[in-house]
N, C-alpha and C positions, 0 to 999 in steps of 0.2 A: 750729717748724721751724728748722732749719737755715740757717745763711746761703749755704751753696753751693747748697742745695734751693731757698731763695727766689730765689736768682738766676738759676737754671734756670727757675723757673716763671715769672718775669719775662720771661725772654728767649724763652720758648715764647709768651707774651701778645704781645709785641712782633711775633716773625715772623708769627702769626696776625692781628694787626691790619694788617700789611704787606700780607700775602696777600690780605686782604678788600678793602684799598684798591685793590690791582692789578686784581681782578676787575670793579669798572665796576658791582657791585650788591650791596647790604648784606643781601639777603634769598635770596640763592642759596648762601652758605657760601663757603668759601674755595677760590680756585682758583690754580694755579701758572701759568696760562697767562694773559697779560697780553693784554686787548681794548681796544680804542677804542671808547668808547660813542658810538652814532649814525653810525658810518662803516662802509663796505662795504670788502673787502678789493680793491684792484685787480686786474686780470688783465690779460695780454697774450697775444693770439694769437701762436702760433709761426710763425717766418719760415720760409715754404716754401723746400724745397732749391733751389740754384741749378741749372739745367738743364746738362748737359755739353755742350760746344761741341766737336763731332767733326769739322766741317768747317771751312775757313776762310771767313769774312764774305762775302770777295771772292776770286775765283781771281787767284793770284798766280804769278808765274814767277820761276827764279832769275836774281837781278840779273847783267848783263853783266859787272860787276866782279868777281864771285864767282870766287877762284882755281881755275884748272883743275886744279892739282895735287891738289885735296882731293877725294877720292872720296865722290860722293854716291849713294845707292840709285837705281837708274833709275825705279821706281815711286813716288818720294816725292811728296808734297804740299806745296808751299811755303805755310807758315802765316802767317809774317809776317816783314817785312824791316825792319830798322832801319839806318840809315847812320850815326848819330853816338853816341858818340864815334868808333865803328869799325863796319865791317860786320857784322852779327849776323843770321844767317838762322835761323829755327825752321821745321822740317819734320817731318812725321808720315809713317810708312811702317808697313806691316804685313809684318815679316819672317817668311821660312820657319821652321818648327819644325827643330830639329836634335836629334833623339832621342838621338843618340849624344853630345853635350856635357851634357845634362840642365841646360841654361841658361834663365834667364828671356828672353823676347823682347828686352828692351833690352840684355843680354848679348849675344845674337847679333848684332844691330845695331852695338853698340859695336866689337866684336871683329873685325866686317868692315872699318869705318873705320880703328880704329887698327893692325890688321896691316898693311893696305895703306901706310899712312903710315910705318910702322916700316920696312918693305921699301925705300921711298925715301929712308931715313936720317934720319926725323925721331925725335926723343928725346921719350918719354912720361913725364910727371909724374901719377901720380894722387892724387887728393884724395879722402880716405875719408870725411871728415866733411859730404857733400854728398848730397842724394836722389840715386837713380840711380848711373851712372858716370860720373865727371866727371875731365876731363883738361886739362892744358895740355900742346900738343904744340909743340915747336921744330924748325923746320926748319933745314937744315945751313946756310941763310943768315942765320939769326938770327930769323926770322918767327915769331911765336907764335901759335897758334890754341888758343881756349878751346874745349873739346867738351864736350858732356853728352848721353847717352843715359839716358832713363826711360821705364819702361812708362806707357800711359794705360789702365788697366782699363776705365774707364768708357766708353771709346771700342771695345771689343770687340777686343783683341790688338793695339791700335795703339801704336806706341812714337814718343816724340818725340825728335827730334836737334835740337840747338842747336849751330850753328857759329859761333864770334866770331873773325873774322878780324881781330886787333888791329892789324895793318900795313895793312889797306886802310882809309883814312880820307876824309872828304868832301874 
C-alpha cells in the first residue's frame, strides 16, 4: 500500500473513531450528531405576546402649562404627561381619512399640526431616521417643539402624537 493511501486510511479510521466517541454509544454505529448521555434537552415555553394598550391607564387632561399656540386635535386622548426635563405630552387620536392625499393616518395627523405651525411662522426640520414622522419645529421666538406622529395599527386606526415643548420646564 502506498504511503498516501495508508495515510488516507488512517485518517478515515481516526474520523470514524472520533465520530463513534461523540455518539455516546459504541453499539449504534457512527453518528454525526453529538448527544449527551443521560440528559434531556431543556425546553422553554414561548413568551405570550404583550397585549396592546390602546386606552390610558388613567384619564388625563392636557396640562394647564401646555402652550396654547400648539394646535392639538379636539378629539385627542391624553395618554401620558412628563414634566422633566421638559413638558412632553403623548396623545392619541383617530384622524379622518383623506382619500385625495392617499396618506397614512399618521401623515394626515402630522400635516394638520405642522401646516398650522408653519402658518404661524414656525420652521420645521424633518428627521427621516426615526419611526413615523418626526420634526423639530422652531417658533419665531426660538422655542423648539419636538413633534412625532406614528400610527398604532394594533389600536385600529389610532395615531400617537408626541409633543415635546422643550422651553416649558419644571
